[in-house]
N, C-alpha and C positions, 0 to 999 in steps of 0.2 A: 504493500500500500504506500502511496505517496501523498502527502498532504501539502497543499500549496499555500503560500502566504507571500503577499507583497511582491509578486512577480518572479518567484523562483520556487523550485520544488525541493523538498527535503525528505529524504528517506526516513521511514519510521524508526530505524535503528539510531539515526542521528537525533531525532526528536526525543527518544528515550534517554539519550546521553545528556543532552543539554537542557531538557525540560522546557523546550521552546513554547509548547502549547499544552493545554489541558483538554484532551479530546475524549468524548465518549460516543455511544451510538446515537444519542439524541441531539447533541450540539457540539460545537467546537468553539472553545473560549480562547481568545488571544491573550497571551500574557506578555507584558512589556519585556523587551530583550535587555539583558544586563550586559555590562562590558565583557564579562567572562563568556556569556553566550555568544556574543558577536565574534569574539576572538576565536573561539573554538570552531564556529561555523565557517569563518573565513579560512582558517588553516585547513579544515577538512575539505573544503571546496577547491583549494589550490593544489593539494597533493595530487601528483600525477601530471600537472601542467608545468610545474617548476621543481627543481631539486629541493631537498630539505632546507638547505641554507638560504636559498632564495625565498622560499615560503616564509621562513621566519623573519627575514628582512622586510618583505612586502607587508606582512601582517602587522609588524611593528610600526612601519611608516603609516599605514592606514589607520590603525587604532590611535596613534598619537595625534593624527590630524582630526579624527572624529571627537576625541575626548579632550584634547589640549593638555594631556598628561604624559609625562615620561613613563617608562615601563614600571618603575618602582611605585609610582602613585597608582597606576592602573591595577597593580596587584592589591594594593590596600583598598581600592575602591571597586573591586571586581563585581560586587553585587549591586552597584549603582545601575539604575535603568536608563536607557536611552530616552531622550526627548523625541518628539515626532520628527523634527528636522534631522536629528542625528540618524534616526532609523531610515529616513528617506535617502540621505546621503550614503549610508551603508549599502542600501539596495543598489543604488546607482554605481557605486564603486565596485561592488561584487560583480555586477553584470559586465562591466567593462573589463575587469580582470579575467573573468571566465572566457572572454573573447580574445584573450592574449594581448590586450592593450597594455603597454608598459605602465607600471605604477607611477612613474614620473609624469607621464602625460595625463593619467587619471587624476593625479593630485595637482597637476600644473606646477610642479616644483621638482628641481634636482639640486643636489648639493655639489659644489666644487670647492674643495678645501673646507674652510669653516663657513662658507657663504652659500645661502640659498639663491637659486636663479629660477625665474619663470621659464618654463619650456612648454612647447606644444609640438604638434606634428610638423611644423615648419623648420624645426632645428634638431640637430643631433642631441642626444642625451649625453651630457659630460661624463667622461670615463676617468677612472683612477690613473690610467696610463698617461693621460694628458696632463694630469696634475704633476706627475713625475717629470714630464718634459718642461713644464713651466718652472718647477723648482730648480731644475738643472740650469735653466737660463738665469734665474734670479741669483743663484749661488756661484755662477761662473765669474772668473776673475775679471773678464772684460766688462761685465755688467756693474762692476763696482764704480765705474766712471759715472759722474753725475750728468744730468741733462741730456741723456741719450734719446734719440728718436727711434721708436720701435713700431713695426707694422705687423699686425696679425692678418694673415691671408686666409679667407674663408672662415669668418668669425662665428657664424651661427648664432648661438645664444649670447655671445659676447663674454662668456665666462673667462676666456684667456685674458683679453685686455683689461677687463674690470679687476680681475684678481691681481694682475701685474700693477695696475695703477694704484690700487689700495696699498700695495707693498712699497711701491716706488713712486711717490707723488712728484718727484723731480723729473720723471720720464715724460717725454712728449709721446703720447700713445695714439696710434691710428689703427683702424680696423676696417677691412673691406669684405664685401660679400657680393655675389651675383644676384642673390635673392632679396628683393625688396621686403618680403614678408619676414625673412630672417633678420634683416637690419632693423625693422621696427621692434622686434623682440629684443635685440641687442641694445638698442637705444633705451628701451624700457628698463632693462636691467642696469644699464649704466646710470640712469636717473635714480633708480631705487637705491643704489649703492653710492650715490653722490660722487661720481667719478667724471672727470672732464676728459672725454675721449672723442676723437673725430671719427665718425662712422661714414664710410664712403661706399656708394653703389658702384661696383666696378667688376668687369669680367677680366680676371687676370690672364686669361688665355688670349686676350686681344692686345697685342703690343701697342696698338694705336691709343689705348687708354692709359698707358704707363706714364705718359708725359704729365698727366694731372697729379701724379704722386711725387712728392718731394723725396730727395735722397734720404736714406735711412741708415742708422747704425746697426740695427738688429731686425731680423725677420724671424717670425715664428709662425708655424702652420701645422695643422692636422688636416691635410688635404684628403680628398677621396682617394682610396687606394685598393678597394676590393674589386677584382675582375668580375664582370657580369656573369661569367660561367659559374662563379661560386655563390651566386645569389640563393640558389635552391638549397644550399648547405646551411644557410643561416636559420636561426630560430625565428618562429613566426612573429614574435614581438619586435624583432628587428626588421626583417624584410617587408613586413606588411604595414609597418607604422612609421619607421624613421625615414626621412626624406632621401629618396634614391639619388638625387642630385649631389648630396653630400657624402654618399657612400661609394658609388660604383664608378668604375673606369672601363674603357674599352678593353676587351681581351687582347686585342692586337698591340696595345701599347699601355700596359698597366702602370708605367712610371711617368706617364705624360705630365702630370702636375709637378713632379719633381724636376723634370727638365724645364718646364715653363718657369718655375720659381728660380731655377738656376740662370736661365737667360735673363729674367727680370733682374736678378741680383747683379749680373754683369753690368747692367745699365744703371741701377738705382741703389745698390748697396755701396756705402762708402768704403774706401780702402781700409783694410783692417777689420771690417765689420764681420758679424757672425750671423749664421742662419741655424735655427733649431727646428727640426722636423720630426714629426711622428711618422713611422714607416710601417709597411707590411713586412713581416719577418721573411716571407717567401722571396721578397725582391730586394733584400738588403744588399746582396752582392751586385746586382745590376745598378742600383742607385749609387752605391759607392764608386763603382767603376766609371759611371757617367760623370760624376762630379770631379773625380781625379783627372779624367781625360780633359776636362775643361778648366783645369788650373786651380782647383779648390783643395784645401786640406780637409781631412775627415777624421772624426772620432765617433765610434759606434758604442752605444750602450744598450744593455738588456733591461727589460722591465722587471718588476718584482716577481713575475712568473717565470723568468728565465728566457724570455723570447727577445730576439733582436728587435727593438721597438723604436729607437730614436737615434738621430745623428746630429752632431754639431758640425757645421760646415763653415770653414774659414775662407775669406777671400784673401788670397796671397798678394 
């Protein structure tokens, strides 16, 4: 038997576990859902869609948003019941998550370092590997100089330039993207975090647009680098929701953006300047060889998972 409430079905075995309803043969009485009820239902619904660690993370994010409480307080208040609005939001969130929509898009929020950023399907969800890249730039000896001009290519949500500007107020920070929708989100995040950043609509693939960009000391980018042929290997919450424009490159030339950034750097990167790039580990060798052939120095780093993930390129 399955008993339905508020837009989703719950097996009788789950009902017995969480005491969600009090049903008999004559009537079905709805009982207010407690914080503990909601958390158990959320976890049981997501098992099988995500691995155990992801389920725990997603449920924690959702429950904190719904209750406004950290985990320690949610345990203390586990028998508190949801208000009507909380229940409605819970139903909406659960429905989206069951359809593989990323929790960051469901909640309209992703964290980059210690900072929250607004995100939706127009921008990539910030990743920990990109945080590693930004930290590398900020801790590099060249970045110790004051008043440097830095350009983020393909800014998306604006998490990279906003994070950098918060750390280095003396930097002149610029960020570009080909997507007007993405730039609007980046500007919103820049304003929320009170950072003075110049956001520029620009297709970096068009050399005719480079002249409107001033020479820079530092370039940073997490460009598209996944070959189209690998799309079907990705999880549904990535390939079905995150913007293809920011993810995929042609199979025939998977390092096209690295070559484009290199050519741009020859024209617009100041002598002695540096480029920090996130890369696809499968193409690390090709990227390094291209930059070395074109007169750049290279340093390769692995991410915390042990994959070749980022390079520092120096203009000799």
